[in-house]
Backbone as a printed PyTorch tensor [residue, N CA C, xyz], in Angstrom:
tensor([[[ 16.9630,  12.6160,   3.4560],
         [ 15.7900,  13.5030,   2.7600],
         [ 15.6170,  14.4370,   3.3450]],

        [[ 15.7860,  15.6760,   3.2250],
         [ 15.6970,  17.0470,   3.9190],
         [ 16.2340,  16.8380,   5.4930]],

        [[ 17.0860,  16.4650,   5.6630],
         [ 17.9730,  16.2680,   6.8250],
         [ 17.7610,  15.1470,   7.7910]],

        [[ 16.7560,  14.1140,   7.1300],
         [ 16.2330,  13.0800,   7.9160],
         [ 16.7600,  11.9760,   7.2790]],

        [[ 17.1910,  11.0700,   8.0370],
         [ 17.6700,   9.6240,   7.6370],
         [ 16.4550,   8.7840,   6.8350]],

        [[ 17.0980,   8.2180,   5.5760],
         [ 15.7490,   7.4640,   4.8570],
         [ 16.5620,   6.1000,   4.4120]],

        [[ 16.0620,   5.1300,   4.8660],
         [ 16.5510,   3.8230,   4.1030],
         [ 15.5860,   3.2360,   3.2160]],

        [[ 16.0890,   2.6340,   1.7310],
         [ 15.0420,   2.5080,   1.0930],
         [ 15.6520,   1.1570,   0.5350]],

        [[ 14.8240,   0.3800,   0.4630],
         [ 15.0040,  -0.7410,  -0.0600],
         [ 13.7260,  -2.0550,  -0.5480]],

        [[ 14.3550,  -2.9720,  -1.4100],
         [ 13.4350,  -3.4560,  -2.2200],
         [ 12.5880,  -4.4560,  -0.6850]],

        [[ 11.2730,  -5.0070,  -0.9850],
         [ 10.7670,  -5.7890,   0.1890],
         [ 10.3400,  -7.5510,  -0.6010]],

        [[ 10.9830,  -7.4460,  -1.8020],
         [ 10.2720,  -8.6400,  -2.4020],
         [  9.0070,  -8.8580,  -2.7250]],

        [[  8.1160,  -9.8230,  -2.9610],
         [  7.0170,  -9.9610,  -3.5060],
         [  6.3180, -10.8020,  -2.3940]],

        [[  4.9770, -10.2780,  -2.0530],
         [  4.1140, -10.9550,  -1.1590],
         [  4.1600, -10.6970,   0.3410]],

        [[  3.1080, -11.0640,   0.8740],
         [  2.8090, -11.1670,   2.4300],
         [  4.1350, -11.5250,   3.1790]],

        [[  4.8610, -12.8520,   2.7340],
         [  5.7470, -13.0500,   3.7130],
         [  6.8560, -12.4020,   3.5490]],

        [[  7.2140, -12.4770,   2.2440],
         [  8.5660, -11.2180,   1.8930],
         [  8.8650, -10.0660,   2.5890]],

        [[  7.5230,  -9.3920,   2.2010],
         [  7.3640,  -7.9160,   3.5610],
         [  7.3000,  -8.0350,   4.5590]],

        [[  6.7680,  -9.0450,   4.9480],
         [  6.3960,  -9.1390,   6.8740],
         [  7.6730,  -9.5920,   7.4210]],

        [[  8.7360, -10.2480,   6.3920],
         [  9.9130, -10.9340,   7.2630],
         [ 10.9580,  -9.3790,   7.0440]],

        [[ 11.1580,  -8.7960,   6.0470],
         [ 11.8010,  -7.3610,   6.1360],
         [ 11.2910,  -6.5840,   6.6000]],

        [[  9.8660,  -6.4010,   7.0010],
         [  9.3450,  -5.1160,   7.9840],
         [  9.6650,  -5.9960,   9.5410]],

        [[  9.7810,  -6.9400,   9.8410],
         [  9.5680,  -7.6800,  11.2400],
         [ 11.4610,  -7.3190,  11.7080]],

        [[ 12.1320,  -7.6530,  10.9550],
         [ 13.4960,  -7.1130,  10.7640],
         [ 13.6860,  -5.7810,  11.1430]],

        [[ 13.5110,  -4.7990,  10.1220],
         [ 13.3060,  -3.5500,  10.2370],
         [ 12.7520,  -3.0530,  11.4530]],

        [[ 11.9490,  -3.5980,  12.1910],
         [ 11.6640,  -3.1700,  13.6060],
         [ 12.1620,  -3.6750,  14.6480]],

        [[ 12.3920,  -4.9300,  14.6840],
         [ 12.8060,  -5.5170,  15.8150],
         [ 14.4820,  -5.5460,  15.7040]],

        [[ 15.5160,  -5.4590,  14.7830],
         [ 16.6080,  -5.2950,  14.5570],
         [ 17.0800,  -3.9590,  14.4550]],

        [[ 16.2660,  -3.0070,  14.0130],
         [ 16.9590,  -1.7860,  13.1560],
         [ 16.1520,  -0.6480,  14.0580]],

        [[ 15.0580,  -0.9170,  15.0860],
         [ 14.3320,   0.0190,  15.6860],
         [ 13.3320,   0.9010,  14.4880]],

        [[ 12.9050,   0.8080,  13.6730],
         [ 12.2430,   1.4830,  12.8130],
         [ 11.0360,   1.5100,  13.3910]],

        [[ 10.3160,   2.6370,  13.3920],
         [  9.0880,   3.2110,  13.7070],
         [  8.0410,   3.3520,  12.9900]],

        [[  8.7170,   3.6740,  11.5060],
         [  7.9830,   4.1360,  10.1360],
         [  8.2130,   3.1590,   9.3370]],

        [[  7.1010,   2.5200,   8.6170],
         [  7.4950,   2.2490,   7.4070],
         [  6.2840,   2.3840,   6.3250]],

        [[  6.8560,   2.7580,   5.1630],
         [  6.3670,   3.3030,   3.9370],
         [  6.2550,   2.1830,   2.9310]],

        [[  5.7540,   1.6300,   2.3670],
         [  5.6730,   0.9770,   0.8540],
         [  5.0230,   2.0120,  -0.2140]],

        [[  5.8970,   1.8440,  -1.3840],
         [  5.4910,   2.4130,  -2.6440],
         [  5.6350,   1.5780,  -3.6980]],

        [[  4.7450,   1.3720,  -4.4310],
         [  4.7010,   0.5090,  -5.5450],
         [  3.5510,   0.6090,  -6.3420]],

        [[  3.5660,  -0.4610,  -7.1770],
         [  2.2720,  -0.1920,  -8.0330],
         [  0.9040,  -0.9750,  -7.7470]],

        [[ -0.2210,  -0.7600,  -8.4130],
         [ -1.3730,  -1.3980,  -8.2400],
         [ -2.1840,  -1.6830,  -9.3330]],

        [[ -3.2220,  -2.4490,  -9.3550],
         [ -3.9970,  -2.7440, -10.3370],
         [ -5.4730,  -2.2500,  -9.9460]],

        [[ -6.2450,  -1.3420, -10.4430],
         [ -7.3670,  -0.8250, -10.1780],
         [ -8.4970,  -1.5930, -10.4980]],

        [[ -9.4900,  -2.0050,  -9.3500],
         [-10.6180,  -2.6240,  -9.4040],
         [-12.0490,  -1.7720,  -9.7030]],

        [[-11.2590,  -0.6060,  -9.6930],
         [-12.7900,   0.5940, -10.0960],
         [-12.5200,   1.3820, -10.9860]],

        [[-13.3780,   1.5870, -12.2510],
         [-13.2920,   1.9100, -13.5830],
         [-13.1590,   3.2770, -13.4040]],

        [[-13.1370,   4.4420, -12.1840],
         [-13.0170,   5.5890, -12.4810],
         [-11.5380,   5.9530, -11.8680]],

        [[-10.7770,   4.5230, -11.2350],
         [ -9.5500,   4.8620, -10.8260],
         [ -8.6040,   4.9820, -12.4940]],

        [[ -7.8330,   6.1470, -12.6670],
         [ -7.1590,   6.3110, -13.6700],
         [ -5.8950,   5.8040, -13.7140]],

        [[ -5.1790,   5.2570, -14.6390],
         [ -3.7060,   5.3130, -14.9390],
         [ -3.0810,   6.1190, -14.2730]],

        [[ -2.0770,   6.2390, -13.3500],
         [ -1.1410,   7.1910, -12.6300],
         [ -1.7130,   7.6260, -11.4590]],

        [[ -2.9980,   7.5520, -11.3170],
         [ -3.7160,   8.0790, -10.1410],
         [ -2.6980,   7.3870,  -8.7210]],

        [[ -3.1900,   8.0330,  -7.7850],
         [ -2.1750,   7.7850,  -6.6610],
         [ -3.3730,   6.6110,  -5.6470]],

        [[ -3.0320,   5.6270,  -4.8870],
         [ -3.8390,   4.9520,  -4.0490],
         [ -3.3330,   5.0760,  -2.9020]],

        [[ -3.8960,   5.9330,  -1.6970],
         [ -3.4550,   5.6730,  -0.3380],
         [ -3.9270,   4.5930,   0.5060]],

        [[ -3.0280,   3.2220,   0.3470],
         [ -3.9740,   2.1610,   1.1190],
         [ -4.2360,   2.2250,   2.6880]],

        [[ -5.7710,   2.7250,   2.9440],
         [ -6.3840,   3.0270,   4.1650],
         [ -6.1090,   1.6770,   5.4110]],

        [[ -6.5930,   0.5130,   4.5630],
         [ -6.5130,  -0.8320,   4.9910],
         [ -6.5030,  -1.6420,   3.7170]],

        [[ -6.0700,  -3.1080,   4.2340],
         [ -5.9080,  -4.0270,   3.0600],
         [ -6.6120,  -5.4420,   3.7490]],

        [[ -7.3780,  -5.6310,   2.7810],
         [ -8.2210,  -7.3060,   2.5420],
         [ -7.3060,  -8.2130,   2.3210]],

        [[ -7.3530,  -9.1880,   2.9050],
         [ -6.8060, -10.1920,   2.5100],
         [ -7.4410, -11.6070,   2.7730]],

        [[ -7.1630, -12.7760,   1.7190],
         [ -7.4760, -14.2290,   2.5700],
         [ -6.1080, -14.9470,   2.6590]],

        [[ -5.1520, -14.2760,   3.1300],
         [ -4.0930, -15.1700,   3.5810],
         [ -4.3300, -15.4930,   5.0090]],

        [[ -3.4870, -17.1360,   5.0110],
         [ -3.4350, -17.5170,   6.3750],
         [ -2.2160, -16.6610,   7.2400]],

        [[ -1.5870, -15.9350,   6.5150],
         [ -0.6670, -14.8990,   7.4620],
         [ -1.2290, -14.6480,   9.0780]],

        [[ -2.1750, -14.1130,   8.9920],
         [ -2.6670, -13.4200,  10.1600],
         [ -3.3710, -14.3780,  11.2600]],

        [[ -3.1590, -15.5570,  10.8300],
         [ -3.7060, -16.6230,  12.1010],
         [ -2.7020, -16.8440,  13.1030]],

        [[ -1.3920, -16.4830,  12.6190],
         [ -0.4530, -16.8920,  13.2960],
         [ -0.4870, -15.7510,  14.7920]],

        [[ -1.2050, -14.9900,  14.9490],
         [ -1.6320, -13.9970,  15.7490],
         [ -2.7400, -14.5790,  16.7580]],

        [[ -3.1200, -15.5660,  16.2590],
         [ -4.2110, -16.3110,  17.2050],
         [ -5.3940, -15.4510,  17.7690]],

        [[ -5.8200, -14.1810,  17.0550],
         [ -7.0870, -13.4180,  17.6070],
         [ -8.2990, -14.2150,  17.7150]],

        [[ -9.2190, -13.5470,  18.4700],
         [-10.2460, -14.1960,  18.4660],
         [-11.4780, -13.7470,  17.5480]],

        [[-10.7820, -13.3280,  16.3090],
         [-11.7850, -12.7030,  15.5810],
         [-11.1690, -12.4200,  14.4420]],

        [[-11.3380, -11.9410,  13.3010],
         [-11.0360, -11.4410,  11.7870],
         [-10.3190, -10.0510,  12.1930]],

        [[ -8.9870,  -9.7900,  12.1580],
         [ -8.3780,  -8.7030,  11.8720],
         [ -8.4060,  -8.2320,  11.0450]],

        [[ -8.3990,  -6.6430,  10.6480],
         [ -8.5600,  -5.6230,   9.6530],
         [ -7.5080,  -4.9090,   9.6880]],

        [[ -6.3550,  -5.4860,   8.9610],
         [ -4.9310,  -4.5700,   8.7770],
         [ -5.2120,  -3.2120,   8.2290]],

        [[ -4.7800,  -2.0650,   9.2160],
         [ -5.2060,  -1.0040,   8.4260],
         [ -3.8350,  -0.1490,   8.6810]],

        [[ -3.5120,   0.9790,   8.1390],
         [ -2.5010,   1.9880,   8.0620],
         [ -2.5100,   2.7660,   9.2550]],

        [[ -1.2870,   3.6310,   9.3200],
         [ -1.5930,   4.8490,  10.2830],
         [ -2.3960,   5.8730,   9.7790]],

        [[ -3.4450,   6.4100,  10.5390],
         [ -4.1400,   7.6120,  10.1860],
         [ -3.2130,   8.6420,  10.0600]],

        [[ -2.3640,   8.8580,  10.6710],
         [ -1.6570,  10.0380,  11.1290],
         [ -0.8970,  10.2320,   9.5630]],

        [[ -0.2950,   9.1800,   9.0520],
         [  0.5060,   9.2010,   7.8760],
         [ -0.4950,   8.8570,   6.7140]],

        [[ -1.7140,   8.7010,   6.5890],
         [ -2.5600,   8.9920,   5.3720],
         [ -3.2740,  10.3370,   5.5210]],

        [[ -3.3400,  11.0320,   6.7070],
         [ -3.8770,  12.4160,   6.7790],
         [ -2.6250,  13.4040,   5.8630]],

        [[ -1.4440,  13.0400,   6.5100],
         [ -0.4570,  13.8720,   6.1070],
         [  0.0460,  13.6840,   4.8960]],

        [[ -0.3010,  12.5940,   3.9020],
         [ -0.0060,  12.4900,   2.4650],
         [ -1.2980,  12.9600,   1.7340]],

        [[ -2.4660,  13.1030,   2.4170],
         [ -3.6210,  13.3440,   1.6380],
         [ -3.7310,  14.8600,   1.7410]],

        [[ -3.2800,  15.7300,   2.3390],
         [ -3.1230,  17.0240,   2.8530],
         [ -2.0650,  17.5760,   1.6740]],

        [[ -1.2460,  16.9720,   1.9340],
         [ -0.3170,  17.4780,   0.8170],
         [ -0.5340,  17.2930,  -0.3900]],

        [[ -1.2240,  15.9300,  -1.0190],
         [ -1.4140,  15.7190,  -2.6090],
         [ -2.3900,  16.6790,  -2.5820]],

        [[ -3.5740,  16.9410,  -1.8850],
         [ -4.6180,  18.2690,  -2.0230],
         [ -4.0720,  19.3610,  -2.4400]],

        [[ -2.8180,  19.6800,  -1.6630],
         [ -2.0580,  21.2920,  -1.8960],
         [ -1.6360,  20.9400,  -3.1190]],

        [[ -1.0560,  19.8540,  -3.6670],
         [ -0.0170,  19.8900,  -4.9220],
         [ -0.9220,  19.4780,  -6.0960]],

        [[ -2.3160,  19.3650,  -5.8790],
         [ -3.2860,  18.9050,  -6.6370],
         [ -3.1630,  17.6480,  -7.4520]],

        [[ -2.4940,  16.4770,  -6.7020],
         [ -2.3460,  15.4110,  -7.0850],
         [ -3.7330,  14.7550,  -6.6140]],

        [[ -4.1290,  13.5980,  -8.0920],
         [ -5.6160,  12.9070,  -7.4080],
         [ -4.8810,  11.9500,  -6.7310]],

        [[ -5.6620,  11.6310,  -5.7800],
         [ -5.5390,  10.4420,  -4.8290],
         [ -6.5830,   9.7630,  -4.5490]],

        [[ -6.6050,   8.6790,  -4.0330],
         [ -8.0030,   7.7980,  -3.4440],
         [ -7.6970,   7.1850,  -2.2040]],

        [[ -8.2610,   7.1060,  -1.3130],
         [ -8.0520,   6.7050,  -0.2940],
         [ -9.1990,   5.0700,   0.2860]],

        [[ -8.6130,   4.4180,   0.2910],
         [ -9.3650,   3.1710,   0.3130],
         [ -8.4680,   2.0760,   0.5570]],

        [[ -9.1760,   0.8620,   0.2360],
         [ -8.6440,  -0.6160,   0.9530],
         [ -7.9490,  -0.9770,  -0.2990]],

        [[ -7.1530,  -2.2440,  -0.4790],
         [ -6.8280,  -2.8320,  -1.5260],
         [ -6.7690,  -4.1920,  -0.9370]],

        [[ -6.3920,  -5.1090,  -1.8870],
         [ -6.3600,  -6.7240,  -1.8620],
         [ -5.5310,  -7.4640,  -2.0540]],

        [[ -5.3940,  -8.6380,  -1.9640],
         [ -4.2900,  -9.5940,  -2.9270],
         [ -4.8530,  -9.8290,  -4.1940]],

        [[ -3.6870,  -9.8200,  -4.9460],
         [ -4.0370, -10.5130,  -6.6040],
         [ -4.9960, -12.1020,  -6.5540]],

        [[ -5.8590, -11.7820,  -7.1270],
         [ -6.7020, -13.2730,  -7.4110],
         [ -6.9940, -13.2260,  -8.8980]],

        [[ -6.8220, -14.5210,  -9.4900],
         [ -6.7670, -14.7870, -10.7160],
         [ -8.2810, -14.8860, -11.1560]],

        [[ -9.1010, -15.3130, -10.2620],
         [-10.6120, -15.5800, -10.8530],
         [-10.9460, -14.2190, -10.9670]],

        [[-11.8820, -13.9040, -11.7930],
         [-12.5270, -12.4870, -12.2950],
         [-13.6910, -12.3990, -11.3300]],

        [[-14.1800, -13.1530, -10.9700],
         [-15.3240, -13.1470, -10.1960],
         [-15.3870, -12.6780,  -8.9420]],

        [[-14.2380, -13.0240,  -8.3500],
         [-13.6030, -12.4470,  -6.8180],
         [-13.1840, -11.3470,  -7.0270]],

        [[-12.6320, -11.1830,  -7.7760],
         [-12.1250,  -9.4780,  -8.0880],
         [-13.4570,  -8.4090,  -8.1820]],

        [[-14.1590,  -8.7540,  -8.9920],
         [-15.5550,  -8.2200,  -8.6800],
         [-16.4190,  -8.0820,  -7.4580]],

        [[-16.3220,  -9.2410,  -6.6970],
         [-16.8360,  -9.2610,  -5.1450],
         [-16.1640,  -8.4370,  -4.8730]],

        [[-14.7710,  -8.0740,  -4.6700],
         [-13.9100,  -7.2580,  -4.1170],
         [-14.2840,  -5.6340,  -3.9900]],

        [[-14.5260,  -5.6800,  -5.5600],
         [-15.0650,  -4.3800,  -6.1450],
         [-16.0910,  -3.6530,  -5.7870]],

        [[-17.2570,  -4.9450,  -5.7720],
         [-18.6610,  -4.5430,  -5.2130],
         [-18.5070,  -4.1540,  -3.7410]],

        [[-17.4700,  -4.4480,  -2.9840],
         [-17.3760,  -4.2350,  -1.5360],
         [-16.7550,  -2.7950,  -1.6530]],

        [[-16.3260,  -1.9590,  -2.4290],
         [-15.7210,  -0.8150,  -2.5580],
         [-14.1640,  -0.6010,  -2.5910]],

        [[-13.5920,  -2.0700,  -2.6270],
         [-11.8400,  -2.2670,  -2.4940],
         [-11.7620,  -1.5270,  -3.4800]],

        [[-10.3580,  -0.6730,  -3.5040],
         [-10.0330,   0.2250,  -4.6260],
         [ -9.1910,  -0.7310,  -5.8850]],

        [[ -8.2180,  -1.2910,  -5.0520],
         [ -7.0150,  -1.8530,  -6.1120],
         [ -6.7900,  -3.6140,  -5.5770]],

        [[ -6.0160,  -3.6960,  -6.2430],
         [ -5.1830,  -5.0540,  -5.9270],
         [ -3.5710,  -5.1030,  -5.7680]],

        [[ -3.0080,  -5.1000,  -4.7070],
         [ -1.2170,  -5.2450,  -4.5890],
         [ -0.9810,  -6.5400,  -3.8970]],

        [[  0.2770,  -6.6240,  -3.0570],
         [  0.3360,  -8.0300,  -2.9580],
         [  0.9440,  -7.7400,  -1.3720]],

        [[  1.2850,  -6.8570,  -0.8640],
         [  2.0620,  -6.7010,   0.4520],
         [  1.4540,  -6.2520,   1.5170]],

        [[  0.5880,  -5.1550,   1.3210],
         [  0.0340,  -4.1890,   2.5100],
         [ -0.5050,  -4.9280,   3.5760]],

        [[ -1.4830,  -5.9700,   3.5390],
         [ -1.8950,  -6.9620,   4.7530],
         [ -0.7020,  -7.4340,   5.7400]],

        [[  0.1960,  -8.0710,   5.0520],
         [  1.5490,  -8.1520,   5.8630],
         [  2.2480,  -7.0840,   6.5670]],

        [[  2.3640,  -6.1050,   5.8010],
         [  3.2060,  -4.8440,   6.1820],
         [  2.2770,  -4.4290,   7.6330]],

        [[  0.9290,  -4.0520,   7.1060],
         [  0.0740,  -3.5550,   8.2040],
         [  0.1140,  -4.3070,   9.7030]],

        [[ -0.0800,  -5.6980,   9.4360],
         [ -0.3000,  -6.2210,  10.6840],
         [  1.1180,  -6.7240,  11.2910]],

        [[  2.1360,  -6.7270,  10.6690],
         [  3.4510,  -6.9070,  11.2490],
         [  3.8700,  -5.2920,  11.9950]],

        [[  3.4470,  -4.2870,  11.2450],
         [  3.5660,  -2.8930,  12.1360],
         [  2.6680,  -2.6620,  13.4490]],

        [[  1.3710,  -3.1200,  13.4050],
         [  0.5460,  -2.8730,  14.6210],
         [  1.0080,  -4.0840,  15.6010]],

        [[  0.8980,  -5.4060,  14.9600],
         [  1.7230,  -6.2040,  16.3670],
         [  2.7170,  -5.3730,  17.2910]],

        [[  3.9270,  -4.5430,  16.5240],
         [  4.8130,  -3.9770,  16.9490],
         [  4.9550,  -2.6630,  17.4640]],

        [[  3.3610,  -2.0850,  17.2940],
         [  3.1930,  -0.6700,  18.0050],
         [  4.0690,   0.4580,  17.2650]],

        [[  4.2150,   0.1480,  15.7580],
         [  4.5780,   1.0380,  14.8910],
         [  3.6740,   1.5850,  13.8640]],

        [[  4.0650,   2.6810,  12.9220],
         [  3.2680,   2.8720,  11.9870],
         [  3.7510,   2.6120,  10.6580]],

        [[  2.5880,   2.3440,   9.9450],
         [  2.8940,   1.6470,   8.2170],
         [  1.9610,   2.6530,   7.3820]],

        [[  2.1660,   2.5530,   6.3520],
         [  1.4340,   3.0500,   5.2690],
         [  1.8440,   2.5770,   3.8710]],

        [[  0.7660,   2.0940,   3.0260],
         [  1.0600,   1.6950,   1.3620],
         [  0.8280,   3.1240,   0.4350]],

        [[  1.5650,   3.2560,  -0.4320],
         [  0.9790,   4.4110,  -1.3210],
         [  1.4650,   3.7600,  -2.7810]],

        [[  0.2380,   3.8010,  -3.4700],
         [  0.6810,   3.2300,  -4.8220],
         [  0.1140,   3.9460,  -6.1300]],

        [[  0.7460,   3.7540,  -7.1240],
         [  0.5370,   4.2250,  -8.3270],
         [ -0.2870,   3.3480,  -9.3750]],

        [[ -1.4230,   3.5520,  -9.9540],
         [ -2.2840,   2.5910, -10.6210],
         [ -1.4550,   2.5360, -11.9480]],

        [[ -1.3440,   1.3180, -12.1840],
         [ -0.3330,   0.5930, -13.1430],
         [ -1.3120,  -0.0580, -14.2350]],

        [[ -2.4200,  -0.4660, -14.2900],
         [ -3.1190,  -1.1370, -14.7060],
         [ -4.7750,  -1.1110, -14.4130]],

        [[ -5.6680,  -0.9390, -15.2210],
         [ -6.9530,  -1.3900, -14.5930],
         [ -7.8140,  -2.3510, -15.2630]],

        [[ -7.8270,  -3.0580, -13.8840],
         [ -8.4630,  -4.5920, -14.4690],
         [ -9.9200,  -4.4710, -15.0510]],

        [[-10.5940,  -3.4430, -14.7760],
         [-11.9450,  -3.4820, -15.3080],
         [-11.6830,  -3.0030, -16.6590]],

        [[-11.3890,  -1.7820, -17.0120],
         [-11.2730,  -0.9400, -18.7090],
         [-10.3880,  -1.9730, -19.1150]],

        [[ -9.1510,  -2.4340, -18.5940],
         [ -7.8490,  -3.1630, -19.5310],
         [ -6.8440,  -2.0500, -20.0420]],

        [[ -6.6550,  -0.8440, -19.5570],
         [ -5.6840,  -0.0890, -19.6750],
         [ -4.5730,  -0.3280, -18.5710]],

        [[ -3.2110,  -0.4010, -19.4410],
         [ -2.3200,  -0.4350, -18.7090],
         [ -1.1380,   0.3240, -19.1520]],

        [[ -0.0700,   0.4670, -17.9870],
         [  1.1090,   0.9640, -18.4810],
         [  1.9520,   0.2730, -19.2080]],

        [[  2.9810,   0.6490, -19.8180],
         [  4.2810,  -0.0640, -20.2170],
         [  5.2060,   0.0680, -19.1870]],

        [[  6.2790,  -0.9140, -19.3200],
         [  7.3440,  -1.2860, -18.4550],
         [  8.1260,   0.0130, -18.2010]],

        [[  8.3440,   0.6670, -19.5400],
         [  8.9350,   2.3130, -19.8310],
         [  8.0100,   3.1760, -19.0370]],

        [[  6.7950,   3.5680, -19.3960],
         [  6.2300,   4.4800, -18.3650],
         [  6.0770,   4.3770, -17.0920]],

        [[  6.2040,   3.0310, -16.3360],
         [  6.3000,   2.8600, -15.1230],
         [  7.4990,   3.1470, -14.4070]],

        [[  8.5070,   3.1850, -15.2940],
         [ 10.0690,   3.4630, -15.0430],
         [ 10.2990,   4.7730, -14.5840]],

        [[  9.4470,   5.5550, -15.4270],
         [  9.5470,   7.3250, -15.9890],
         [  8.6430,   7.9620, -14.9510]],

        [[  7.2750,   7.3730, -14.6880],
         [  5.9830,   8.4050, -14.5570],
         [  5.5640,   8.2340, -12.8690]],

        [[  6.2700,   6.9280, -12.3200],
         [  5.6620,   6.6400, -10.8760],
         [  6.6990,   7.5130,  -9.6810]],

        [[  7.0210,   8.6520, -10.2100],
         [  7.9080,   9.4840,  -9.0650],
         [  6.6940,  10.0830,  -7.9570]],

        [[  5.4140,  10.2690,  -8.2970],
         [  4.5090,  11.0410,  -7.7260],
         [  4.3980,  10.3070,  -6.3240]],

        [[  4.1140,   8.8950,  -6.2320],
         [  4.1120,   8.4710,  -5.0480],
         [  4.9510,   8.7400,  -4.0070]],

        [[  6.3180,   8.5790,  -4.5650],
         [  7.5150,   8.5650,  -3.7330],
         [  7.6830,  10.0350,  -3.2800]],

        [[  7.5520,  11.0170,  -4.0990],
         [  7.5240,  12.6500,  -3.9000],
         [  6.6560,  12.6270,  -2.6460]],

        [[  5.3370,  12.1460,  -2.5720],
         [  4.3190,  11.8960,  -1.4900],
         [  5.0580,  11.1210,  -0.2130]],

        [[  5.8080,  10.1680,  -0.3190],
         [  6.1100,   9.0420,   0.9560],
         [  7.1060,   9.6040,   1.3210]],

        [[  8.1630,  10.8010,   0.4860],
         [  9.6050,  11.0240,   1.3270],
         [  9.1450,  11.7550,   2.4740]],

        [[  8.5450,  12.8640,   2.3500],
         [  8.4910,  14.1620,   3.6220],
         [  7.9210,  13.1100,   4.6840]],

        [[  7.1010,  11.9940,   4.5330],
         [  6.8870,  11.3990,   5.8810],
         [  7.9520,  11.1580,   6.7560]],

        [[  9.3850,  11.2040,   6.3170],
         [ 10.4000,  11.0360,   7.1100],
         [ 10.4710,  11.9620,   8.4870]],

        [[  9.4770,  13.2190,   7.8550],
         [  9.6610,  14.3190,   9.1170],
         [  8.9910,  14.3150,  10.0950]],

        [[  8.0720,  13.7270,   9.8380],
         [  7.0880,  13.7790,  10.8520],
         [  6.9720,  12.5960,  11.9860]]])
């Protein structure tokens, strides 16, 4: 992309899958910057379909973080440098973005409502694993997501719409290769 090598790959679904791929990219290939793009479901009424969520942090109830044997609860966070770059370019381009936290999907509606009450923006399934794997290795990571559905309002995009209209997050992610 614009003279910089970029590798694009699928990460599978969930924390274990992305964490394995991230670990291998970091330790076997020397990657220093990992950016995930994908869809998310909004937990907030005012996030519209196709808005872009920049994942500042990731909440989780996953046991994945316990392997690090930390003396407390670790809060998986993204690289501020990457967040700031994406946010600046999005503002300049007039793209609606929201910076905040996401959480792993949960079937129970009351759980989603409790996370939403704490200001969590969206649900998705990989960022917590990506962020903690990157943090442990001392590299940068960021998740950028397009709102595919709103759990509060019931609005949702179709598979065809997702295929054709989710390019904005990718256009925001690619320039990160140059920084």
